[in-house]
N, C-alpha and C positions, 0 to 999 in steps of 0.2 A: 851450565852448558848441557845441551840435551845429548843423551847418549845416542850413539850411531846404531847400536844393536840393543834391542829391548831386553829387559831382564827376563821376560817370559815370552815364549813364541806366540802365545795367545793374544798378545797385544799388538802384534805386528801382522797385519793382513795384506797379503799380496794376491790380487786376483788376476790371474792369467786368463786371456781369452780361451774359450774351450777349444778352438781349432788349434792354438799353440800348444795346449796341454796334450791333445791327442796326438799332434805331430811329434812332440818331444818324447812321448812314451813309445812311439812306433820305431823300432830299430831299423828296419829297412828303409823307410823313407828319409830318416835322418841320415843314414849312411850314404845313401845314394845321392841326395842333394849335396852332401859334404864332399864325396868323391867328384862329382862332376864339377862343382865349384872350384875345388883345389886344382884339378888337372887343367881347367881353363885359366885359372889364375897363374899357374906355372907356365903354361904355354905363353901367356901374354908377357910374364917377366922375361922369359927366354928370348922372346921375339924382340922385346925392346932393349935387351942387353947390349947389342952392338952400339946402338946410338945413344942410349941413356947413361946417365951418371951411376956410379955404384950405390949411391944413396937411394935412388929410385928403385933399382933392381932389389936391394937388401929390403927395403920397406915393403915391396910386393911379397917377398918370401916370408918376412915377419908377419905379414897380414895373414898368410896361408897358416902359419903355425897358430896364430890367434883364433882363426876360424876353426882349425881342427881341434884345438883344446876347448875352445867355447862350445862347439857342437858335442864333443864327448862329454864334457861336464853337464851340459843341459840335459843330454840323454840319461846319464848315469845318475844324476841328482834326483831322478824320479824313483829310484829303487834303492833297496837296503844294500849295504856293503856286501853281505853274503851274495847277492844276486850279481854284483859286479865281476866276480870270478868267471863267469862265462859271458857276461854282456860286454865287457871291454874287449875281449879278444875277438868276439863275434861282430861288434861294431867296426873294429879294424879290419877284419877280413872282408866285410861287406863293402866297407868304404874303399878299400884297395880294388876290389873287383869293380866297382862303379868307375873307379879312376882308370883302371886298366882298359875297361870298355870304351870309356871316352877317349883315351889315347888311341885306341884302334880306329875310332871314327875320325880323330884328328889326322892320323896317318892316311887314312883313306882319302880324306880331302887335302892331303898335302899341307897340314898346318901344325905338325907336331914337332918342335924343335928338339934337336938332340946335339948338344954342343954348338958348334958354328954352322951345322947343316940340318937338313930335315931327316927325321927318322922314316925308315922304311919298314915294311912288313917283316923284314928279316931282323930288325932291331927290336920288335914288339916283345918277344919272350924275355930278353934282358931287361926291358923296361918294366915288364910285369914282375919278374922276380925281385928287382930292386925296390919297386913300390911296396910289394907285400913284406919285405924284410923290414924296410924303414917304418911303415905304418904300424905294423904289429909291434915292433920294438918300442916306438915312441908312444902309442896309445896304452900299451900295457904298463911301461914305466910311469907315464902320466897318472894312470889310474891308481898305481901303487903309491905314489907321492900323495895324490889327492886322498886316498883312503887313510893314509897315516896322519894327515892334517885334519881330517874329519874326526878321527879317533882321539887325537890330541885335543882338539877343541872341546869335544864332549867330555873328556877326562877333566880338563881345566874347569869347565863350566859346572860340572858335577861337584868338584872338590871346592870351588869358590861358593856355591850355593850351600855348602855343608850338607850335601846329600851323599855322603859316603856310604849310607846303607843302600842306596840306589846302585852305586858303583859295585859294592859287594855282591849284590843280587845279580847284576849282570855277569860279573865273573863267575859266580856260582852257576848260573845258567849255561855259560860257555863250558865249564868244566864238565857239567852233566851231559851236554851235547857230545863232548869229546869222548866221555866214557861210553856212551851209547853207540858211537861210531866204532870204537874198538871192539865192544861186545858183538856188534853186527858183522864185523869182519872175520 
């Protein structure tokens, strides 16, 4: 049986089109597209809620979670774990900003549902606060879990390939960086 994952990454070639590569590396367009898409999907789900089954509405909200997680992982996957410490919160803040501005536009055209009625401009600050809180919390927690999984997989692969010396070298380098930080403070 053929393995799903190659032993060495050099044997597995994935060619992404250049436009997708550039897009996935750019934090602002990724977050803006995600924010607009999620707010429109939320609006659609809440608009359908009175007449649709629970399964349909739940599926739309689950699709929103998949889109948020997928776009976050697609963006963060282009960078080292060290850079995730600022990229994950920045992505969440930019996404929430785009989502809030989309909400404002939907309120202006009277298409932003809020419960069983339509949201008004007076409701917008509450929507913004709620959006920022949940997006920042969710994206940061997701990035932490993803970082843990990445580190665990790296550790297991290094141990399996009997490359303990590489693991020791990485641990030593992290300790040196930590000592340099302490000396610099």
